[in-house]
N, C-alpha and C positions, 0 to 999 in steps of 0.2 A: 288291837291297833299297837304299833310299836312306836313308842316315844322316848326321844334320847333325853339323857339328862339336860336340863335347862340352862343355859349359859348366862353370864351377866349381862349379854346385850338384850335380854328378854326380860319385860318387867312383867309386873303380876296382872296389870290391866290386859296387855297382849294375849297373857295365857286365858284368862277370862273369855275374852272375845272369841279368840280362835276356839276353845271348847264350845261356847254357845254357836259359832258358825258351823261347827262339826256337827251338834246335834239337828240343827236345823237342815243341814245338808243331808244327812242320814235318813230324815223322814221323807225327803222329797226326791229322792234318787230315781224312782220310777218314773217320775216326769221328766228327767232329763237324758237325752240321748246318748250323752258320753259318760253317765255315771255308772259304771258296772262296779259293784261294792261286795264283797264276798260276807258269811255270816260272822266271820272274825274281824268285819270292819275294815277291812284292807281293799285298797283298790285293785281291781283286776286288770286294767290297763285300758287303753283307748282302742288299740288297732284290731284284737282279737275278733270284735263284733262291732262293725260300725252301725249298727242298728240300720242297716240298709239290706234290702232284699230284693231279687230280680223277679222277672215275670213268673217263673217257676217256683216262687218263695225260697229259694235258696239264700242263705245267709251269707253275706260278703264281710269279710274280713280278712286279718293277715295271721298265718300260722308262720310264727317267726323261725321256726325250726327248718323250714322250707327255703332254699337259697332265692327263690325269685321274690317271695313275700318280705325275705330279709331285706332285700335290696330297696323294697317298695316303702318299708319303713323310713329309710333314709330320705327317698323321693317326697315322703309325706311331709318331713322336717324341711326340707329343703323349700317345697310349695308352699308350706305354713309359715315361712320365715318372710312370707311377702304380708304387707298389710291387707286389709279386707277381711271377710268371714271366714271362720274356720271350716265351714261347709264347703268352700271351693276346693281345699286342699284333700279332704276327703272323697269328694265326687272325682278328683282327678285320679288320686290312687284307684279308685274303683273302676275307672275308665280304663287305664293301663292293665289292670289285672283281667278284665274281662274281655280285652281285645288283643290279648296275647303281646301286649307291648310292655312287658314287665322285667325284660332280661338287660343285663349289661351289653351284652353284645349287640342289642337292638340300639342302644343309645350310645354306643361308641361310633357307630358310624357317623360320619361328618354331615352327610345330607339329612340325616333322619329328624333331627331336633328342627330342622328349618321347614320340612314337609309337615310335621306334627303342628308347629306354630301356625302355619299356613290354613291348617283346617281346625282350629282350637274353638271356632264358635260353633261349628257343627257338632265337634265332638263333645263340647259342654251341653249343648242342647239335647244331643241324643242319649247321653247318660243320665241327666236330671229327669228326662221322660221315660227311661227304660225302668228306674229303679224306685223302689217306696220305702218309706219309714222315716227318713229324715224330713221334716218340714224346713226348708231352707227360709231364712229370714228373708232373703233377696234371691234374686235370680242368680243361678250358679253361672259363673263366669270364669275361664281359664286366663291369668296372665300372659301376655305373649314372653315375659322376661323370663318364666320358669324353665324353659325348654332347653335353653343353653345351658342354665346351670344344673339339669339332670344329665346333660351331654358332659360337662365338666365332672360331674360326680361319677359318673362309668369310667370316665378316663383314668381317674384317680382310684378306682375301687380296691385294686390290689394292694396299694399303700395304705388303705383305709383298713382293710383286713387284718393287716400285719400289725398296723397299731393296735388293734382292738386286743388281737391276740397277746400282744406283749403287754398291755395295760392288765389283762385278765392274768396272765403269768406273774406280773410283779404287783397285783392287787393295787395298782396305782393307775386311775382311770383319768386322772388329769392328763395323762400322756394321750388318751384319746383326744380328750378336749382339744389340747395343744395342736393334735394332728388336723382334726377338724376345722379348726379354727385358722390354720395355714393355708387352706385352700382359698385361693381369690375365685370370684365368680359364683360360689354357692348361695350368697345372699343377694338381695335387692342391688340393682344398680351394679351390677358386677363385684360388688364388695364381698367380704368375707362374711361366712355363717358365725352367730354367736349363741342368740337366746335360745334357739331350738334345739340346741345340740344336747341339754339335759332330758329332752324329749325322747330321743333316740335311747339314751341310757335306762331312762325309766321304765319303757317298754320291754328292753331285753330283760330287765329285773322283774317285772310284772308277770312274763311268761316263762321266767326262770332259764332262760338260754344262756346267760351268765349270772350265776347265782350270787357271785361274790361282789357285784357291784353295790356301792353303798348309795343307800337311800340318799345321803346328804347331796349327792351330785345328780339327782333325779328330778328337781324341781324346776319349773320353769317360770320363771319371773317376766313373762312377757307385759305388754301394755295393759291388757284386760287384768292380768293377776296385778300387777302395781298399784292400777287404779282402786281396785277392791281393797287392797290392804292399806291404800292411803283413807279411803273412806271410812275405814274400821280404825284408824289411827294404830295400825301396825305398822312401825318403820322396818322397811327394808331398801338396801341400797339399790338404787337405778341401774341396771344390768348394761353400763355403758362399756364396759370393758370386762374381759375375763376375769380379772379378781374380783368385781363386783358381782358378776354373773355367779362365781362360786360362793360367796358369801352370802348372796340372797337366798340360793338354793339350800344353802346350810340351815338358815333361819328358818326359812318355811317347814323344813323337814323337822326341824325341833320342835315346831308348834303343832304342825299337822300328821307327823309321823308318815305311815304307809298310805295315807291319803293324799300324800304328795300336795301338789299346789291346785287339786281341783275343787276343794271347798272355795278357794279364793275365785277360782276361774267362774264357778257357778255362781258366785255372788249376785252379779246382775240379773240371773235367772231364778233367784230364790226370794220368797217374801221372808227375808230377814230383819228383824227390828230388835236392836239392842234396847235393855232394860236401863231405863233413865234412873 
């Protein structure tokens, strides 16, 4: 696992706690739907295998070298930027993939998102009954406000791709974060997206689609991660703005390396006890 040199903003206690959490996490990865780790103790990404299978036992995941799956990664981030359990976003993406509703052309249509919103209860019920693997903590439900956001995502798709290419060329992915952050309507209540932007970069890095993405920009300091850090007395800034988002991501990466934020995300699912 790759760890950066420790900055002065990290104290010895935080290093000890993060190392203890990593050890606990690595022992329990087999019990976690989202924890796929290599022999080199590097996170393999969330989306390559959702731990979902269809009736024919076919594995459901995203191959980010394929354009439609690439688009669905962004859809996942948009859907997951809403409050609620992470399972909803995963099943939503699985529904789109398996029903051939996974293209920007489909979502650019002005009436498409309204039609999909109207059948959201049926579609969430259909996909949750059709797939096996993840045992959702609550009933799968698709929020009505995600559909217009996916429509907006599709409308801005070319600009997003241009921004990503420019970031790759200049090796400056804060340009991409700026672009995603500038699009009104990707977040909840017609707001801008923020906290789940590093998720996109992390998954692209994990599948080596864009290898020069810095791991420092790939950690997601969402409410669940922030709460875990607070419980562990690991101090990270609340990601209330872009500057703090990046600052939090960098600190998490310095502590957890190529496991990113996943040990902190897993904290509430782990039987983790600190030594007194």
